[in-house]
N, C-alpha and C positions, 0 to 999 in steps of 0.2 A: 452838507458839512461832512467832512471826512472824519472817520473814527480815529481816535488816538490810541496808540498802543501803550499799555501800562507794563512796566517791567514785572516779570514773574520770577519769584524766588522759590525754589523747591529744595527740600531737605528729605532725603530718603536713604534707604539701605537695601542691599540685596538680601532677599530671604534665603538664598542659597547658602550664605555664610551661617545663618542660624541652624539650618538643617545639618550642616557639617559638624557643628558643635554638639548637637544632640546625638549624632551617630558616634562621635568620639567618646562621649560620656558613657555610652552603652557598651562599648567594646570591652570585653573581658578576656584576659589571657592567663595562662599558667594555672596556678592553684585556684584562682578565682573562678575557673571554668568548672570546677568540681560540682556535679549535680545539675549543670545546665542542660537544657533540653533543646531539641530542634525537631522539626517535622521535615521528612525527606520523601521524595518520590511523588508528591501530590501535584495536581495541576495548578494549585494556588498556594500562597504562603500560609493560609489558615488550615491546611489539611496535609496529611501525610503520615508516614511511618514514624512512630515515636522512637527517638534516639536520645540517649543520655550519655553525658561525659563523666567518666570515672577513671581514676588512676592514670590519667594522661591519654585515654583512648575513648573514642566514641563507640557505643554499642547499642544494641536494640533491646526491646522489652517484649517478653512473651505474652501472648494473649490469654493464658490460663487464668480462669476466674476473674477476668477483666469485666468491669461494669462501667456504666455511665459516670459513676462517682469518681473512678480513677481518671476517666477522660476529662472530667471537669477540673480536677487538680492539674492535669497537664495543660489544658487550655488557659486556666487562670495563671499558672506559673509563667506561661509565655505572654501574658498580657491580654488575653481575650476574655470577654465576660462570661461566655457560655460554651458548653460542649453540645454540638448538634447530635452527633452520633459517634460510634466507634466501629472499627472493622477488624475482624479476625482473619487469620489464615493468610497473612502477607498480602492483603488487598492492594497495598501500594508498592508491592514488589518486595522480595526478600532483601534484607540488609546484608552487610558484610561484617567481618570481624566477630566480636564477642556478642553473646546474648547476656546482657548484664543482669537483668531482673526477670524473675518468674514468680508466679502466684502473688502478684501485688494486690494488697488490700489497703485502701485508704479509708480513714474515718473522717468525721466532720472537721477535726482540728488541723489537718495537714494542709499546708499551702505549697509544699514542694514534694515532688514525686519521690525523691530520695528519702524522705522522712516517713513514707508509708511502709507498712510491714511487707516483707518479701522473704524469699528463702535465704537470701544472702547474695552478695555480689558474685556473679559468675556461676552460682549454683542453680542449675536449671534442669528441667526434664522436658526440654523442647529444643527445636532448631529454628532456623530462619524461616521455615514454612509457616511458623506460628507468630511471626512478628505482628504486633498490634499497631493499628493506625487510628487516628482520630480526625474528626472534622470539627473545627471550632467556629463559633460565631465570627462574622467577618470584621466587626468593629474591634479595633485594638486600642487598649489604653497605653499611654506612654508611662511606663514605670521605669525610673532611672536605674534601678538595680537590675532589671531583667528585660528591658525593652529591646525590641527588634524593629528597626525602622526600615521598611521596604516599600517600594512602589510609590515613593513620594517625589513627585516631579513638580517643583515650584520654581519658576524662573521669572526674572524681571526685577524692576525696582519698585519699591513701595515707599510712599512717603506723603508728605503734606506740602501742598503748593499754596502760595499766597498770591 
């Protein structure tokens, strides 16, 4: 006896559309960029030289008095759960432009680097040979205010078939 074929009905969606929406929600521009951070010069997205956006320009942060506490604030602001370590003396290469922050001191209450104590914007006693870098834990939390979605490659159709 020959098998009979039953009609199959599938309803699905492309996950790529969802990822596009998440990236669009996280994109900030203009005045919303104030105090945003990025890691530059690292081999991976979770490590690099700390750079902060202030007054319309990206700049670096000096390593004077830097500790793991400041590295943790940076990593958590970027959406990572932990700071693995930090590196002094432009470990990830010297940055360009301004050195925005020097003698940064964070306490338990700060969740953004710009809220930590420092000498004042652009007031520093160092140069780019002292740019600080951090290495964050690899897992990233998706925080709609400060998320960065990178290295997410999901393709295909997902759905339910009957």
